C-alpha positions in Angstrom: 97.4 -2.0 39.4 100.6 -1.9 41.3 101.4 1.2 40.5 98.4 3.0 41.0 98.7 1.7 44.4 102.4 3.1 44.9 100.9 6.5 43.7 97.9 6.2 46.5 100.3 5.6 48.9 102.4 8.0 48.2 99.8 11.2 47.6 98.4 9.5 51.4 102.2 10.2 53.1 102.1 13.5 51.2 98.4 14.3 52.5 99.5 13.3 56.0 103.0 15.3 56.0 101.2 18.2 54.8 98.0 18.0 58.3 101.1 17.5 60.7 103.1 20.3 59.4 99.7 22.3 59.4 99.1 21.0 63.1 102.2 21.9 63.9 102.4 25.2 62.8 98.9 25.8 64.5 100.4 24.6 67.7 103.2 27.0 67.0 101.4 30.3 66.8 99.0 28.7 69.3 102.3 29.0 72.1 103.3 32.0 70.5 99.8 33.9 71.7 99.4 32.2 75.1 102.8 33.4 76.1 102.0 36.9 74.8 98.9 36.9 76.6 100.9 35.9 80.1 103.3 38.7 79.3 100.5 41.5 78.8 98.8 40.2 82.1 101.5 39.9 84.0 102.7 43.8 82.7 99.3 44.5 83.7 99.7 43.3 87.1 102.6 44.9 88.0 101.5 48.4 86.6 98.7 47.5 88.5 100.7 47.1 91.8 102.8 50.5 90.9 99.4 52.2 90.6 98.3 50.7 93.6 101.5 52.1 95.9 101.6 55.2 94.1 97.6 55.8 95.5 98.4 54.6 99.0 101.3 57.2 98.9 99.0 59.7 97.9 96.8 59.2 100.4 98.2 58.2 103.9 102.1 59.2 103.2 101.8 62.7 105.4 105.0 63.8 103.6 103.7 63.7 99.6 104.2 66.8 97.8 100.6 68.2 97.1 101.9 71.5 95.8 104.1 70.4 92.7 102.6 68.6 89.8 103.6 66.7 87.6 105.4 63.9 89.3 107.3 61.2 88.1 108.4 57.9 89.8 109.7 54.7 89.1 109.4 51.2 91.0 111.2 48.5 90.3 109.2 45.5 90.7 110.7 42.2 89.6 113.9 43.8 87.6 111.4 45.9 85.7 111.1 49.4 86.1 107.4 50.8 85.3 107.2 54.8 85.2 104.4 56.5 86.7 103.7 59.9 86.2 101.3 62.1 88.6 99.3 64.9 87.2 96.5 67.8 88.6 94.4 70.1 86.6 97.2 72.3 86.8 99.8 70.3 85.2 97.3 69.2 82.8 94.0 71.3 82.4 92.3 68.4 80.5 91.7 67.2 83.6 88.7 68.7 86.3 89.2 70.4 89.2 90.3 68.0 92.2 91.0 65.4 89.8 94.8 63.8 90.0 95.6 61.2 87.3 97.8 58.4 88.2 99.4 57.0 84.9 101.5 53.8 85.3 103.7 52.2 82.1 105.9 49.5 81.5 107.9 49.2 78.5 107.5 45.0 77.5 109.4 44.1 74.1 107.5 46.4 71.7 104.6 47.1 73.6 103.7 49.9 75.8 101.7 48.6 79.0 100.0 51.5 80.5 97.4 51.7 83.2 95.5 55.0 84.8 93.8 55.6 87.8 91.7 58.9 88.3 91.4 60.2 91.9 89.1 62.8 93.0 89.7 65.2 96.2 87.1 65.9 98.7 87.3 68.5 101.0 87.0 68.3 104.4 83.4 68.9 105.6 83.3 71.7 108.4 81.0 72.6 111.2 79.0 75.5 110.3 80.0 78.4 113.1 78.4 81.0 111.4 80.7 83.1 113.5 84.9 83.1 114.6 83.6 81.9 118.1 81.0 79.3 117.9 79.2 78.2 121.1 77.1 75.3 121.2 74.5 74.3 122.8 72.0 75.5 125.7 73.8 76.4 128.5 74.5 79.1 131.4 77.9 77.7 132.8 80.7 78.6 130.4 83.3 81.0 131.8 85.3 83.4 130.2 87.4 85.3 132.2 90.4 87.5 132.1 89.5 90.4 129.8 92.1 90.2 127.0 90.1 87.7 124.5 89.9 89.4 121.0 87.4 87.7 118.9 86.9 89.2 115.0 84.6 88.1 113.0 85.7 89.9 109.4 87.8 87.9 107.2 91.4 88.2 108.0 93.9 85.7 106.3 97.4 85.1 105.6 99.3 86.7 103.5 100.3 86.2 99.9 103.2 83.4 100.9 100.6 81.1 102.8 100.2 78.3 102.6 104.0 77.8 103.3 106.2 75.6 106.0 108.1 79.1 106.8 104.8 80.8 107.5 105.4 82.7 110.6 103.3 85.6 112.6 102.8 89.0 111.4 102.9 87.6 107.5 98.9 88.5 108.0 96.9 90.7 105.2 93.0 92.1 106.5 90.3 92.1 104.3 91.4 89.8 101.2 89.3 87.1 101.8 86.4 86.2 99.2 84.0 85.1 102.4 81.4 87.6 103.9 82.3 88.3 106.7 80.7 86.9 109.9 79.5 87.7 113.3 82.4 87.5 116.3 80.6 85.2 118.4 77.7 83.0 118.0 75.9 81.1 120.6 72.8 79.0 120.9 70.5 79.7 123.1 72.3 81.6 125.5 72.4 85.2 126.0 75.6 87.4 126.9 74.9 87.9 130.5 74.5 83.9 130.9 77.8 83.4 128.9 80.0 84.9 131.2 77.9 84.1 134.5 75.8 86.9 134.7 78.8 89.5 134.1 78.9 91.9 130.8 80.6 90.3 128.0 82.5 93.5 127.5 84.1 93.4 130.7 86.1 90.6 129.2 86.5 90.8 125.5 86.5 92.6 122.6 84.8 91.5 119.8 84.0 92.8 116.4 82.5 91.5 112.9 79.3 91.5 110.9 76.0 93.1 112.4 74.9 91.7 114.4 78.7 91.2 116.3 77.1 89.0 119.0 74.5 86.9 117.4 72.6 84.3 119.7 70.1 82.3 117.7 69.0 78.5 117.5 71.0 77.9 113.9 73.6 75.8 115.5 73.6 72.4 115.0 74.6 70.2 117.7 73.9 66.7 117.1 75.7 67.2 113.8 78.9 69.1 115.6 79.1 65.8 117.5 78.9 63.6 114.6 81.9 65.8 113.3 84.3 65.8 116.0 83.5 62.1 116.0 84.9 61.8 112.3 87.8 64.4 113.3 89.0 62.3 116.3 89.1 59.0 113.9 91.5 60.6 111.6 93.5 62.2 114.3 96.4 61.9 116.6 97.3 62.4 120.2 99.8 65.4 120.2 103.2 64.5 120.4 104.9 68.2 120.3 104.3 69.3 117.0 100.9 70.9 115.5 101.2 69.7 111.8 101.7 73.0 109.3 99.9 74.8 106.5 101.2 72.5 103.9 100.8 69.2 106.1 98.0 70.3 108.3 96.9 67.4 111.0 94.6 66.9 113.1 95.9 67.1 116.8 94.1 65.5 119.9 94.9 67.0 123.4 93.9 63.8 125.6 95.6 61.6 128.8 98.0 60.4 125.8 99.4 63.6 124.8 103.2 64.6 125.3 103.9 66.3 128.9 100.6 65.4 130.3 100.4 66.3 133.8 97.9 63.7 135.5 97.9 65.6 138.8 96.6 68.8 137.1 95.0 66.8 134.0 97.0 69.3 131.8 98.8 69.3 128.5 101.1 72.9 128.5 102.7 74.6 125.6 105.4 76.4 126.1 107.8 78.3 123.6 107.0 79.6 120.1 104.7 77.0 118.3 103.2 77.3 115.0 100.6 74.6 113.9 97.4 74.3 111.7 95.0 71.9 111.2 92.0 70.8 113.9 92.9 71.2 117.3 90.4 69.2 119.8 91.1 69.6 123.5 89.3 66.6 125.1 87.2 66.2 127.9 88.4 66.6 131.3 91.9 67.8 129.9 93.0 71.4 130.1 95.3 73.0 127.3 97.2 75.8 129.0 99.1 77.9 126.5 102.2 79.6 128.5 103.8 80.7 125.4 103.4 82.1 122.2 101.6 79.8 119.8 99.9 80.5 116.2 97.6 78.3 114.8 96.0 78.2 111.7 92.6 75.8 111.5 89.8 75.0 113.9 90.1 74.5 117.1 87.7 72.7 119.1 87.2 72.4 123.2 85.3 69.8 124.6 87.7 70.3 128.2 89.2 73.7 129.2 91.7 76.0 127.0 93.5 78.5 129.4 95.9 81.4 128.0 98.7 82.8 130.4 100.8 83.2 127.1 100.3 84.2 123.4 97.7 82.5 120.9 96.5 83.4 117.4 93.9 81.1 115.8 93.1 82.0 112.3 90.3 79.9 111.2 87.5 80.2 114.0 87.1 78.3 117.4 84.0 76.1 119.1 83.3 75.7 122.3 80.8 72.4 122.9 78.1 71.6 125.0 79.2 70.4 128.5 76.7 67.9 128.7 79.6 65.9 126.7 81.7 66.8 129.8 82.0 64.4 133.0 82.7 65.1 136.4 85.9 64.4 138.1 86.3 63.8 141.9 82.8 64.8 142.4 83.4 68.6 141.1 82.2 69.3 137.3 84.7 70.3 134.6 83.3 72.8 132.9 84.3 73.8 129.9 86.1 77.4 129.9 88.1 80.0 128.3 90.4 81.9 130.6 92.0 84.5 129.1 95.1 86.4 131.2 97.7 86.2 128.3 96.7 87.5 124.8 94.8 85.1 123.1 93.0 86.4 119.5 90.3 84.4 117.6 90.2 85.9 113.7 87.8 84.3 111.3 90.0 83.0 108.2 88.3 81.9 105.0 91.8 80.7 103.6 92.4 79.0 106.8 89.6 77.4 107.0 89.4 76.7 102.9 93.1 75.3 103.6 92.5 72.3 106.0 89.2 71.4 103.8 91.4 71.0 100.7 94.6 69.6 102.5 93.4 67.7 105.5 93.8 64.1 104.6 92.4 61.3 106.3 92.7 58.0 106.2 89.7 56.9 105.4 89.7 59.2 102.3 89.4 62.4 101.6 91.2 61.9 98.6 89.0 58.6 97.0 89.4 56.3 93.9 87.3 57.4 91.0 87.6 54.9 88.5 90.8 52.7 87.4 91.8 51.9 83.4 93.8 48.6 82.7 
C-alpha cells in the first residue's frame, strides 16, 4: 500500500514537471512571437515613414530631379538605414506611363521589410485657347497699340535640347510639333475692328496661322477660364525676381506684393535678360512692363496690362481675360491692354504647353498617391 502511494506521488510530480515545462516552453515561444511581431510592425512603421518623406519630397520639393530614374535614397531613422528607390516607366518598363513607384526597404535581422507606394502624375488642365492669342469674353475696349506685335499660330517648338535649364534664345525650330496648327488670334463675340477700338487690326499686329488666321467665335468658355485661373493662383507664388525654368516651371503672380512693385504707377518692370517657364498671371489693376529681353515658355494670362518696350518671345500661348473682372482706380477704368512699342512675339507651341502640363506640380497634387502596399 505504501509502495503504491509512493509510486502515485512520484508519478504526479513527474506529470506536474512535464506540464510546467510545457507551459514554460509555450510562454517562451509566445514571447519570441510577440517580439518578432513588434519588430516587424516597428520596421513597417520606419519604411512607411521613409515612403512619406519621399512622397512629400516628390510632390513639394521644386528642386526634385524629375528627369533621372532610378533614384536611390537612404534615410537614417532611429539609427537604422532605410533604402528607398524611385522608378518611373522609363527605368522600369513594367510601370505604366505617368506612374512613379517608391520602394522603401529595411533589413531587420534575417527579414527584409519592404513597403511600396505608387504615384500617378496628372497633367495640368489648360484653358481652351484655339489660338496663340485668345481674347475671352464679350468686349469692345481692349486696346492693341504699337505696330510690332507678332502672333504666330503655326506650331513652333523649342529645339531638340528642350527642356533644359541651359535653354537660351535662338534654340528654336519650326514645324516640329505633333499638334495641329492653330489660328493666330481667337476672340469671343468680338470683331477685328472692335478689338482695336475701331482701328484696323492689321495696322498694329502681324499674325499668321491656320485658316482662318483670325477667328471670332463663341467657343471660348469664359466661366471655365476664370475657374482655372483661380486654381493656378492657388498654386502660384508672387514674383520674386525669378520666373521658373523649363525643368522646374512655376506659376508666377504679378501683383501688388511683387518684387519692385511701383505703387505710384501700379507697375512691375522686367529689365535685363530673363528666361522663364510656367504660367505667368498679371493681376487686375497691375501693369507688367517689359523693358529688357524676356523669353517665356508656357502660358501668359493678362488680367491687367502688359506693356512691351523691350523684347519678349512667348512660346506657348497668351490669354486676355474679360475686363468684367477689372476694377476702377481713382474713378478711371483700368482696362486690360496690350501695348507694344518693342518687339513682342507670341508663338503657339505644343511642346512648351505640354512641358508645363507634365512638370508643373501644385501643392494640391498634380502628383497624387494611387496606392500604398505594406
